[in-house]
C-alpha positions as CSV (number, residue, x, y, z in Angstrom):
1,M,149.7,132.9,83.2
2,T,151.6,130.5,85.5
3,T,154.0,132.2,88.0
4,K,156.6,130.9,90.4
5,T,157.3,132.4,93.8
6,I,161.0,132.4,94.9
7,N,161.7,132.8,98.7
8,I,165.2,133.4,99.8
9,Y,166.1,133.1,103.5
10,T,169.1,134.8,104.9
11,A,170.4,136.5,108.0
12,D,168.9,139.8,108.9
13,L,172.1,141.9,109.2
14,K,172.1,144.7,106.7
15,R,168.5,145.2,105.6
16,Q,168.9,148.5,103.7
17,K,171.9,147.2,101.8
18,L,170.1,144.0,101.1
19,A,167.1,145.8,99.6
20,R,169.3,147.8,97.3
21,L,171.1,144.6,96.3
22,V,167.8,142.7,95.5
23,S,166.6,145.7,93.4
24,R,169.6,145.4,91.1
25,Y,168.3,142.0,90.0
26,F,164.5,142.3,90.4
27,D,162.1,145.3,90.0
28,G,159.6,144.0,92.5
29,F,160.0,142.0,95.7
30,T,158.9,141.9,99.3
31,I,161.1,141.5,102.4
32,Y,159.6,139.9,105.5
33,P,161.8,140.9,108.4
34,D,162.0,139.8,112.0
35,L,162.1,136.0,111.6
36,L,164.2,133.6,113.6
37,G,166.2,131.0,111.8
38,G,168.1,128.0,113.2
39,W,170.8,125.7,112.0
40,R,173.1,123.2,113.6
41,N,176.8,123.8,113.3
42,P,178.2,120.6,111.7
43,E,181.6,121.0,113.4
44,T,180.4,121.5,117.0
45,G,176.8,120.2,116.9
46,E,175.7,123.5,118.5
47,L,172.2,124.9,117.6
48,I,172.6,128.4,116.3
49,I,169.5,130.7,116.4
50,E,169.8,134.0,114.6
51,K,167.6,136.9,113.3
52,A,166.6,136.1,109.7
53,L,164.4,137.5,106.9
54,K,162.7,136.2,103.8
55,I,162.9,137.9,100.4
56,E,159.9,137.0,98.2
57,I,160.0,137.4,94.5
58,I,157.1,136.6,92.2
59,D,158.7,135.5,89.0
60,P,156.7,135.4,85.7
61,P,157.5,132.6,83.3
62,L,159.1,135.0,80.8
63,F,161.9,135.5,83.4
64,N,162.1,131.9,84.6
65,N,165.8,131.9,84.6
66,A,167.8,130.7,87.6
67,K,170.9,132.8,86.9
68,P,169.7,136.1,88.5
69,V,168.6,134.2,91.6
70,E,171.9,132.4,91.9
71,R,173.9,135.6,91.3
72,L,171.7,137.4,93.9
73,C,172.3,134.6,96.4
74,K,176.0,134.7,95.9
75,D,176.0,138.4,96.5
76,I,173.9,138.0,99.6
77,K,176.4,135.5,100.9
78,I,179.2,138.0,100.5
79,L,177.2,140.9,102.0
80,N,176.3,138.8,105.1
81,S,179.5,136.8,105.3
82,Q,177.4,133.6,105.1
83,S,178.4,130.2,103.7
84,A,175.0,129.6,102.2
85,V,171.4,130.9,101.8
86,L,168.2,128.9,101.5
87,V,166.1,129.2,98.4
88,V,162.6,127.8,98.1
89,E,160.9,127.8,94.7
90,I,157.1,127.3,94.7
91,S,155.3,126.7,91.4
92,A,151.7,127.7,90.7
93,D,150.6,124.1,91.3
94,G,152.2,124.1,94.8
95,T,155.2,122.0,93.9
96,T,158.3,123.1,95.9
97,Q,162.0,122.8,95.3
98,T,164.4,123.7,98.1
99,K,168.2,124.3,97.7
100,T,171.0,126.0,99.4
101,I,173.3,128.3,97.4
């Protein structure tokens, strides 16, 4: 059976609330805390470095539906007051797709 891994990168602000939020959409997931993320503010050009984390979800093909991931990302943006989160989808053959939501 082919599977897809979905990695969602977001600010590490409210870890417990985030875990409860993810569990509303997916029964199983892993949170990798204590990462550092960087992005450049397009208005000022300033490099922003912040604490980040990765949420990893192994998604079987039966549930290969982007809607739960998109809804989760929208909820994460609200929870963390972010304008976007990064999503990286990795297929079993190693093909990756990256998008911001």
